C-alpha positions in Angstrom: -93.5 109.5 9.8 -91.9 107.7 6.9 -90.7 104.5 7.4 -88.3 102.0 4.9 -88.6 98.4 5.0 -85.6 96.1 3.5 -86.0 92.8 2.3 -83.6 90.1 0.7 -79.9 89.6 1.2 -78.1 87.0 3.6 -75.6 84.6 2.7 -74.6 84.4 -0.9 -72.3 82.4 -3.1 -69.3 84.1 -4.9 -70.4 84.2 -8.8 -73.8 84.6 -7.9 -76.4 87.2 -7.6 -78.8 88.8 -5.4 -82.1 90.8 -5.2 -82.7 93.4 -2.6 -86.2 95.3 -2.1 -87.2 98.5 -0.3 -90.5 99.6 0.3 -91.2 103.3 1.6 -94.2 104.0 3.9 -95.8 106.9 5.7 -96.9 110.4 5.4 -95.0 112.0 2.1 -96.0 113.7 -1.4 -93.0 111.7 -3.3 -90.0 109.6 -3.1 -87.3 112.0 -4.9 -84.4 109.9 -4.6 -84.4 106.2 -3.3 -81.5 103.4 -3.5 -79.1 102.0 -1.4 -75.9 102.4 0.5 -73.5 100.0 2.1 -71.1 99.7 4.4 -68.5 96.9 5.4 -66.8 96.5 8.8 -63.9 98.9 9.2 -65.2 101.0 6.1 -66.9 104.1 5.6 -70.8 103.9 3.9 -70.3 103.9 0.1 -73.3 104.4 -2.8 -74.4 101.2 -4.4 -76.6 103.0 -6.6 -79.5 105.3 -6.5 -82.7 106.4 -8.9 -84.9 109.3 -8.8 -88.5 109.8 -10.0 -87.1 110.7 -13.5 -85.5 107.7 -13.7 -81.9 108.9 -13.4 -79.6 106.1 -11.7 -76.2 106.5 -10.3 -73.7 103.9 -9.2 -70.8 104.0 -7.5 -67.7 102.8 -9.1 -66.9 99.1 -7.5 -70.6 97.5 -8.6 -71.1 99.7 -12.4 -72.1 96.9 -14.5 -73.2 94.5 -12.5 -76.1 95.8 -10.9 -79.4 97.1 -12.1 -81.8 99.2 -10.2 -85.4 100.3 -10.7 -88.3 101.4 -9.0 -91.8 102.5 -8.8 -93.4 105.3 -6.5 -92.5 103.9 -3.2 -90.5 100.7 -3.4 -86.9 100.0 -5.2 -85.4 96.7 -6.5 -81.3 96.3 -6.5 -80.4 93.7 -8.3 -76.4 92.4 -8.3 -74.2 89.8 -10.2 -71.2 88.8 -10.2 -70.8 89.1 -6.7 -67.3 88.9 -4.9 -66.2 88.8 -1.6 -65.9 92.3 -1.2 -69.5 92.6 -1.8 -69.8 91.4 1.6 -71.3 94.5 3.8 -74.3 95.6 5.6 -76.8 97.3 2.5 -78.7 100.2 3.8 -82.0 101.4 2.1 -82.1 105.2 1.5 -84.6 107.6 0.5 -84.9 111.2 0.3 -88.8 112.2 0.3 -90.8 115.5 -0.5 -93.7 116.1 2.6 -96.6 117.8 1.9 -95.4 121.0 3.5 -92.5 120.7 0.6 -89.6 119.8 3.2 -87.1 117.2 1.8 -86.2 114.8 4.4 -83.5 111.8 4.2 -84.5 108.6 5.5 -82.6 105.4 6.2 -83.6 101.7 6.6 -82.3 99.9 9.5 -79.8 97.5 7.1 -79.4 94.4 5.7 -76.7 91.9 6.2 -75.3 90.6 2.6 -72.4 87.9 3.1 -70.6 86.9 0.0 -68.9 83.0 0.7 -66.2 81.7 -1.6 
């Protein structure tokens, strides 16, 4: 079994910054892709940013230029700056892992609330 443990988030002032981290633990061979998605009230879940095991990154249009994502073997760190009220959402850690028997399941964290105040 694989677990994702998120940390960071909380209440942040507009214009400020935040760090989110996620640690992947359990039984797996490798974490292929890991990163963050978010879901605001009444909206669909959307991509924030992901990073592959080779270091290739992808980010959503709404956060381009405001985020930095990095990782090691099993931990991903997301740094966001210039936060606006529109960044308020539940942020979910995501990981696609390769198992010992060559399967590639997706896993999600429980989510961490980020609230940006004016």
